[in-house]
MIZATI-62392 format. One line per 8 residues: number of its first residue (from 0); their letters; for each residue z, y, x of C-alpha. Coordinates in nm, 4 decimals, m for minus. Layout:
<nugus>
NUM) a) Z Y X ~ ...
</nugus>
This chain:
<nugus>
0) mhrpkgqa) 49.0556 25.3575 14.8457 ~ 49.1544 25.4705 14.5019 ~ 49.0491 25.2922 14.1991 ~ 48.7452 25.4721 14.0415 ~ 48.7666 25.5605 13.6685 ~ 48.5590 25.6963 13.3887 ~ 48.2002 25.7702 13.3701 ~ 48.1415 25.8529 13.7288
8) algfifat) 48.2369 25.4889 13.8189 ~ 48.0100 25.3661 13.5429 ~ 47.7141 25.5746 13.6837 ~ 47.7514 25.4286 14.0129 ~ 47.7345 25.0665 13.8845 ~ 47.4635 25.1592 13.6325 ~ 47.2203 25.2867 13.9139 ~ 47.2851 24.9911 14.1402
16) llidvmgf) 47.1994 24.7491 13.8502 ~ 46.8965 24.9481 13.7520 ~ 46.7369 24.9307 14.0957 ~ 46.8458 24.5620 14.1260 ~ 46.6651 24.4740 13.7882 ~ 46.3482 24.6910 13.9003 ~ 46.3331 24.4611 14.1901 ~ 46.3348 24.1537 13.9903
24) giiipvfp) 46.0987 24.2747 13.7176 ~ 45.8328 24.3825 13.9642 ~ 45.7549 24.0097 14.0653 ~ 45.7318 23.8725 13.7161 ~ 45.3754 23.9625 13.6193 ~ 45.2340 23.8069 13.9440 ~ 45.4458 23.4920 13.9591 ~ 45.2097 23.2734 13.7738
32) kliqhlih) 44.9212 23.3867 14.0021 ~ 45.1335 23.3360 14.3273 ~ 45.2032 22.9915 14.2279 ~ 44.8442 22.9137 14.1406 ~ 44.7359 23.0546 14.4598 ~ 44.9760 22.8152 14.6499 ~ 44.9013 22.5144 14.4742 ~ 44.5340 22.5742 14.4625
40) snnvsdas) 44.4763 22.5884 14.0928 ~ 44.3132 22.8129 13.8473 ~ 44.4867 22.6669 13.5353 ~ 44.8126 22.8534 13.4362 ~ 44.9417 22.5391 13.2505 ~ 44.9261 22.3533 13.5885 ~ 45.1478 22.6174 13.7470 ~ 45.4233 22.6093 13.4786
48) pyagwltv) 45.6019 22.3081 13.6024 ~ 45.6343 22.4530 13.9468 ~ 45.7806 22.7595 13.7890 ~ 46.0420 22.5632 13.6253 ~ 46.1498 22.3818 13.9248 ~ 46.1608 22.7129 14.1260 ~ 46.3853 22.8493 13.8625 ~ 46.5944 22.5440 13.8931
56) ayagmqfl) 46.6280 22.5856 14.2718 ~ 46.7539 22.9183 14.2324 ~ 46.9989 22.8523 13.9363 ~ 47.1221 22.5421 14.0964 ~ 47.2388 22.7254 14.4070 ~ 47.3877 23.0141 14.1713 ~ 47.5731 22.7549 13.9836 ~ 47.7165 22.6043 14.2898
64) fsplignl) 47.8110 22.9316 14.4721 ~ 47.8936 23.1795 14.1773 ~ 48.2602 23.0669 14.1467 ~ 48.2862 23.1175 14.5237 ~ 48.1467 23.4755 14.4951 ~ 48.3547 23.5685 14.1997 ~ 48.6629 23.4515 14.3816 ~ 48.5671 23.6252 14.7013
72) sdrfgrrp) 48.5441 23.9588 14.4878 ~ 48.8816 23.8892 14.3406 ~ 49.0315 23.8725 14.6995 ~ 48.8190 24.1233 14.9060 ~ 48.6951 24.3628 14.6250 ~ 48.3808 24.4027 14.4457 ~ 48.1917 24.6283 14.6775 ~ 48.1477 24.4284 14.9952
80) vllcsllg) 48.0412 24.1052 14.8040 ~ 47.7865 24.3033 14.6042 ~ 47.6309 24.4620 14.9273 ~ 47.6036 24.1108 15.0853 ~ 47.4255 23.9976 14.7639 ~ 47.1809 24.2577 14.7679 ~ 47.0894 24.2230 15.1282 ~ 47.0285 23.8517 15.0521
88) fcadylfq) 46.7905 23.9407 14.7836 ~ 46.6050 24.1681 15.0199 ~ 46.5541 23.8955 15.2560 ~ 46.4434 23.6478 14.9955 ~ 46.1747 23.8744 14.8429 ~ 46.0356 23.9239 15.2051 ~ 46.0480 23.5571 15.2516 ~ 45.8372 23.4959 14.9290
96) afaptigl) 45.6031 23.7582 15.0117 ~ 45.4790 23.5780 15.3141 ~ 45.5607 23.2143 15.2318 ~ 45.2239 23.0279 15.3052 ~ 45.3173 22.7149 15.1088 ~ 45.4828 22.6319 14.7740 ~ 45.7582 22.4399 14.9800 ~ 45.8709 22.7497 15.1690
104) lfvgrila) 45.8619 22.9355 14.8277 ~ 46.1418 22.6893 14.7093 ~ 46.3442 22.7677 15.0434 ~ 46.3251 23.1437 14.9387 ~ 46.4519 23.0756 14.5990 ~ 46.7384 22.8597 14.7278 ~ 46.8548 23.1490 14.9532 ~ 46.8348 23.3876 14.6657
112) gitgasft) 47.0450 23.1546 14.4488 ~ 47.3035 23.1565 14.7123 ~ 47.3458 23.5250 14.7402 ~ 47.2584 23.6018 14.3686 ~ 47.5843 23.7388 14.2572 ~ 47.4989 24.1116 14.1850 ~ 47.5287 24.0800 13.7869 ~ 47.8511 23.8597 13.8314
120) tasayiad) 48.0345 24.1136 14.0511 ~ 47.8981 24.4125 13.8581 ~ 48.0403 24.2589 13.5422 ~ 48.3765 24.2166 13.6980 ~ 48.3433 24.5831 13.8346 ~ 48.2924 24.6984 13.4705 ~ 48.5883 24.5053 13.3579 ~ 48.7956 24.6693 13.6330
128) istpekra) 48.7477 25.0198 13.5101 ~ 48.7177 24.9475 13.1108 ~ 48.9960 24.9580 12.8604 ~ 48.9856 24.6721 12.6167 ~ 48.8584 24.8962 12.3489 ~ 48.5604 25.0267 12.5591 ~ 48.4584 24.6930 12.7248 ~ 48.1829 24.5867 12.4687
136) anfglvgv) 48.0318 24.9494 12.5109 ~ 48.0520 24.9494 12.8813 ~ 47.9139 24.5908 12.9132 ~ 47.6116 24.7365 12.6977 ~ 47.5342 24.9363 13.0265 ~ 47.4247 24.6122 13.1731 ~ 47.1698 24.5674 12.9021 ~ 47.0614 24.9424 12.9421
144) afglgfii) 47.0086 24.8894 13.3172 ~ 46.8365 24.5563 13.2334 ~ 46.5980 24.7380 12.9757 ~ 46.5199 25.0386 13.1966 ~ 46.4554 24.8147 13.5004 ~ 46.2136 24.6084 13.2869 ~ 46.0413 24.9419 13.1670 ~ 45.9638 25.0347 13.5387
152) gpviggil) 45.9650 24.7124 13.7502 ~ 45.7085 24.4919 13.5553 ~ 45.4751 24.7908 13.5179 ~ 45.4777 24.8587 13.8794 ~ 45.4474 24.4749 13.9541 ~ 45.1497 24.4601 13.7245 ~ 44.9803 24.7519 13.8735 ~ 45.0488 24.6526 14.2367
160) gkfdihyp) 44.9582 24.2907 14.1725 ~ 44.6028 24.3972 14.0754 ~ 44.5551 24.4907 14.4309 ~ 44.7202 24.1877 14.6017 ~ 44.9829 23.9293 14.4649 ~ 45.2115 23.9788 14.7611 ~ 45.2541 24.3629 14.7145 ~ 45.5111 24.3401 14.4411
168) fiaaavla) 45.7419 24.1195 14.6532 ~ 45.7287 24.3778 14.9397 ~ 45.8205 24.6552 14.6810 ~ 46.1077 24.4450 14.5417 ~ 46.2425 24.3947 14.8983 ~ 46.2292 24.7622 14.9692 ~ 46.4049 24.8274 14.6312 ~ 46.6830 24.5685 14.7142
176) flnaaygy) 46.7395 24.7324 15.0458 ~ 46.7477 25.0752 14.8949 ~ 47.0060 24.9344 14.6347 ~ 47.2200 24.8045 14.9262 ~ 47.2110 25.1330 15.0985 ~ 47.3114 25.3129 14.7724 ~ 47.6008 25.0867 14.7425 ~ 47.7166 25.1271 15.1041
184) filpesls) 47.7165 25.5058 15.0903 ~ 47.8000 25.5957 14.7276 ~ 47.9442 25.2851 14.5402 ~ 48.3440 25.3036 14.5484 ~ 48.5650 24.9946 14.5178 ~ 48.6786 24.9306 14.1734 ~ 48.9517 24.6543 14.2266 ~ 49.2739 24.8100 14.3268
192) lenrrple) 49.4907 24.6210 14.5909 ~ 49.7736 24.5327 14.3413 ~ 49.5162 24.3351 14.1296 ~ 49.3737 24.1376 14.4103 ~ 49.4681 23.7726 14.4609 ~ 49.4548 23.5137 14.7427 ~ 49.1456 23.3157 14.7880 ~ 49.1870 22.9638 14.6627
200) lkksnpvd) 48.9075 22.7450 14.7515 ~ 48.9849 22.4973 14.4745 ~ 48.9033 22.7678 14.2124 ~ 48.5541 22.7714 14.3764 ~ 48.4534 22.4501 14.2428 ~ 48.1861 22.5340 13.9631 ~ 48.2885 22.2311 13.7566 ~ 48.6494 22.3243 13.7672
208) tllklsky) 48.5528 22.6975 13.6929 ~ 48.3772 22.5949 13.3916 ~ 48.6852 22.3742 13.2774 ~ 48.9085 22.6644 13.3283 ~ 48.7407 22.8657 13.0729 ~ 48.9177 22.6369 12.8411 ~ 49.2462 22.7669 12.9165 ~ 49.1703 23.0879 12.6926
216) kavlglav) 49.1680 22.9805 12.3394 ~ 48.9033 23.2142 12.1991 ~ 48.6932 23.1785 12.5111 ~ 48.6383 22.8019 12.4842 ~ 48.4365 22.7991 12.1630 ~ 48.2418 23.0943 12.2614 ~ 48.1470 22.9433 12.5931 ~ 47.9518 22.6850 12.4277
224) slfliyfa) 47.7892 22.9253 12.2010 ~ 47.7007 23.1580 12.5087 ~ 47.5657 22.8518 12.6748 ~ 47.3240 22.7981 12.3909 ~ 47.2107 23.1630 12.4004 ~ 47.1331 23.1328 12.7726 ~ 46.9542 22.8174 12.7181 ~ 46.7454 22.9573 12.4378
232) aqavqsvw) 46.6676 23.2737 12.6157 ~ 46.4829 23.0784 12.8753 ~ 46.1957 23.0383 12.6044 ~ 46.1237 23.4185 12.6730 ~ 46.2528 23.4815 13.0190 ~ 46.0939 23.2146 13.1923 ~ 45.7593 23.1330 12.9922 ~ 45.6506 23.4753 12.8653
240) sfytiykf) 45.4050 23.5421 13.1507 ~ 45.2549 23.1877 13.1237 ~ 45.2378 23.2025 12.7386 ~ 45.0687 23.5315 12.7095 ~ 44.8295 23.4558 12.9952 ~ 44.7433 23.1246 12.8220 ~ 44.7192 23.2250 12.4668 ~ 44.5932 23.5956 12.4870
248) nwnedmvg) 44.4345 23.5869 12.8244 ~ 44.6400 23.8839 12.9428 ~ 44.6151 23.9944 13.3151 ~ 44.8966 24.1171 13.5447 ~ 44.8995 24.4774 13.4245 ~ 44.9075 24.3601 13.0528 ~ 45.1985 24.1370 13.1252 ~ 45.3733 24.4205 13.2930
256) yslgvvgi) 45.3169 24.6597 13.0107 ~ 45.4459 24.4231 12.7577 ~ 45.7573 24.3757 12.9608 ~ 45.7847 24.7334 12.9910 ~ 45.8026 24.7641 12.6112 ~ 46.0719 24.5140 12.6156 ~ 46.2641 24.7149 12.8426 ~ 46.2252 25.0250 12.6303
264) vyaavqgg) 46.3567 24.8633 12.3146 ~ 46.6160 24.6713 12.4652 ~ 46.7420 24.9821 12.6574 ~ 46.7383 25.1649 12.3320 ~ 46.9408 24.8826 12.1576 ~ 47.1936 24.8643 12.4486 ~ 47.2259 25.2232 12.5215 ~ 47.2550 25.3549 12.1709
272) lirviipk) 47.2395 25.1154 11.8748 ~ 47.5523 24.9005 11.9904 ~ 47.7599 25.2226 11.9885 ~ 47.6829 25.2413 11.6147 ~ 47.6479 24.8832 11.4985 ~ 47.9588 24.7314 11.6794 ~ 48.2141 24.9817 11.5460 ~ 48.0437 24.9766 11.1833
280) fgtersiw) 48.0282 24.5878 11.1638 ~ 48.2876 24.4687 11.3955 ~ 48.2583 24.2674 11.7169 ~ 48.2294 23.9142 11.5464 ~ 47.9691 24.0184 11.2832 ~ 47.7747 24.2072 11.5376 ~ 47.7437 23.8748 11.7462 ~ 47.6143 23.6557 11.4534
288) iglllysi) 47.3755 23.9123 11.3274 ~ 47.2417 23.9630 11.6891 ~ 47.1869 23.5836 11.7113 ~ 47.0051 23.5704 11.3829 ~ 46.7673 23.8435 11.4842 ~ 46.7087 23.6548 11.8178 ~ 46.6278 23.3571 11.6189 ~ 46.3875 23.5339 11.3770
296) gmalfafa) 46.1987 23.6898 11.6868 ~ 46.1575 23.3773 11.8553 ~ 46.0054 23.1955 11.5591 ~ 45.7713 23.4820 11.5120 ~ 45.6479 23.4763 11.8777 ~ 45.5578 23.1202 11.8157 ~ 45.3199 23.1870 11.5394 ~ 45.1585 23.5122 11.6697
304) tkgwmmfv) 44.7830 23.5001 11.6602 ~ 44.6924 23.8251 11.8131 ~ 44.8358 23.9894 12.1357 ~ 44.9317 24.3190 11.9527 ~ 45.1670 24.1101 11.7372 ~ 45.3936 24.0384 12.0409 ~ 45.4561 24.4026 12.0787 ~ 45.5615 24.4296 11.7074
312) ilipyclg) 45.7810 24.1182 11.7172 ~ 45.9605 24.2533 12.0303 ~ 46.1516 24.4887 11.7913 ~ 46.3513 24.2426 11.5996 ~ 46.3897 24.0122 11.8904 ~ 46.5255 24.3038 12.1238 ~ 46.7574 24.4204 11.8268 ~ 46.9298 24.0803 11.8811
320) giagpalq) 47.0647 24.2263 12.2076 ~ 47.3645 24.3781 12.0164 ~ 47.5200 24.0080 12.0376 ~ 47.5482 23.9950 12.4076 ~ 47.7885 24.2977 12.5020 ~ 47.9858 24.2111 12.1790 ~ 48.0433 23.8671 12.2862 ~ 48.1005 23.9439 12.6669
328) gymsnhvp) 48.3585 24.2076 12.5549 ~ 48.5287 23.9741 12.3223 ~ 48.5734 23.7199 12.5918 ~ 48.6741 23.9813 12.8590 ~ 48.9579 24.1050 12.6351 ~ 49.1230 23.7704 12.6453 ~ 49.1488 23.7359 13.0281 ~ 49.4089 23.9132 13.2488
336) aneqgelq) 49.2921 24.2001 13.4773 ~ 49.3342 23.9895 13.7997 ~ 49.1313 23.7093 13.6786 ~ 48.8232 23.9060 13.5640 ~ 48.6266 23.7951 13.8701 ~ 48.7042 23.4416 13.8036 ~ 48.5933 23.4713 13.4372 ~ 48.2707 23.6342 13.5247
344) ggltslas) 48.2050 23.3892 13.7943 ~ 48.2699 23.1029 13.5364 ~ 48.0387 23.2791 13.2988 ~ 47.7782 23.3309 13.5530 ~ 47.8040 22.9390 13.6480 ~ 47.7602 22.8788 13.2669 ~ 47.4484 23.0767 13.2725 ~ 47.3268 22.9239 13.5742
352) lstiigpl) 47.3821 22.5668 13.4213 ~ 47.1726 22.6624 13.1233 ~ 46.9118 22.8011 13.3766 ~ 46.8992 22.4793 13.5521 ~ 46.8287 22.2929 13.2260 ~ 46.6609 22.5567 13.0137 ~ 46.3407 22.6307 13.2206 ~ 46.2723 22.2768 13.2685
360) vmfatfrf) 46.2852 22.1961 12.9092 ~ 46.1081 22.5176 12.7999 ~ 45.8226 22.4782 13.0783 ~ 45.8029 22.1098 12.9938 ~ 45.7647 22.1838 12.6176 ~ 45.5025 22.4435 12.7026 ~ 45.3126 22.2165 12.9483 ~ 45.3066 21.9232 12.6857
368) ftkpdapl) 45.1518 22.1419 12.4058 ~ 44.9020 22.3048 12.6351 ~ 44.7732 22.0232 12.8399 ~ 44.4136 21.9082 12.7673 ~ 44.5254 21.5743 12.6250 ~ 44.8003 21.7168 12.4237 ~ 44.8296 21.5354 12.0694 ~ 44.8702 21.9010 11.9349
376) ifpgahfi) 44.7923 22.2260 12.1028 ~ 45.0852 22.4540 12.0227 ~ 45.1830 22.6839 12.2990 ~ 45.4574 22.8460 12.1005 ~ 45.6603 22.5266 12.0660 ~ 45.9153 22.6380 12.3240 ~ 45.9826 22.9249 12.0982 ~ 46.0671 22.7249 11.8003
384) lgavlmll) 46.3005 22.5304 12.0130 ~ 46.4672 22.8574 12.1327 ~ 46.4991 22.9752 11.7660 ~ 46.6788 22.6444 11.6836 ~ 46.9191 22.6943 11.9619 ~ 47.0101 23.0654 11.8640 ~ 47.0855 22.9325 11.5075 ~ 47.3185 22.6625 11.6335
392) sailavls) 47.4819 22.9371 11.8695 ~ 47.5426 23.1614 11.5724 ~ 47.7059 22.8773 11.3700 ~ 47.9376 22.7829 11.6620 ~ 48.0341 23.1546 11.7057 ~ 48.1262 23.1831 11.3340 ~ 48.3275 22.8492 11.3545 ~ 48.5051 22.9821 11.6627
400) fkknkpav) 48.5973 23.3182 11.5177 ~ 48.7573 23.1252 11.2151 ~ 48.9879 22.9456 11.4323 ~ 49.1046 23.2457 11.6319 ~ 49.2365 23.5794 11.5495 ~ 48.9836 23.8662 11.5883 ~ 48.9342 24.0278 11.9126 ~ 49.0326 24.3875 11.9915
408) kaei) 48.8515 24.6119 11.7684 ~ 48.5780 24.8144 11.9351 ~ 48.6032 25.1952 11.9261 ~ 48.3044 25.3428 12.0966
</nugus>
């Protein structure tokens, strides 16, 4: 099979990611209620620790298995690995839909973590078909798919969840299956035979994979910065539903609509704004400006007193999304073509490591400041923590740039 090039190949992977994110976004509005149902509690604060541990179960498995998945894609190609991953998600959503106990819900999350390699493989796919000058812009398509998926998915999930909390999981399973079918019949392979390499199991050790990020001079410093970004993002990604339900008494559809707005703004930033900002300000400056905007947005979330304020604050927060594609493009430009799968596997392991720690810390902070006997009722405390971590990430990124030569200038 010939190597796909240009916009057609990007269109294939964009559609695949879009359906994948829609499936994930569908379940978010009803996840708190599902946990409350399984633990027999009416208090969303009681459900938050379980949500943290469920996230850890998923991320822990992804941390252990992502390097193997990345190396498998370097050996056998992106397409077969991606298809297996999507079918795994389909099975997991069905498992969650019919899980009668919280224990079986954990089993489902573990299985999903093992197969959850779609973004790792998709990122390697994008790296395969991109020139160094275009990588930042093309990685932005991941953000566009993420944004559009969150426009559609959570809104559908919120609406379906009003009828039955299990319906969104069934819908997500259907979308995952359609995604796999789409990939099977349409998605071409992106990794040419000459760029494939033998499978080396020793490279599938997640700890070794993280350590090997250090062999690239520019990647090492930014890897720490990226870890802090992933860690801080859990303040929004993991706790949003719990926070808005607790503080503003939002129901499932309102949570879904809010996440739909997140998707609209985020897609606009990723699909259009980065193509103006990155060439204008440069890759490095775009990264630290984005991180500052993330930090400001989180601080404002923490002190919002009305539900409508959350929608307004989403604008500066989502504008921070210019940092991600710029940072990922910078790192990818410092890695050879035949090691992109290994790099993306390592970065996914880094994200998973932060997702093992991040949700526990963020949910524990939320729980501590919302429980009845808390010394201070402050449900936004986890946002303040996230804002501080984003500021630290910006400082580390700037220090890293000073120690290394600038990355390839983006021409979008």
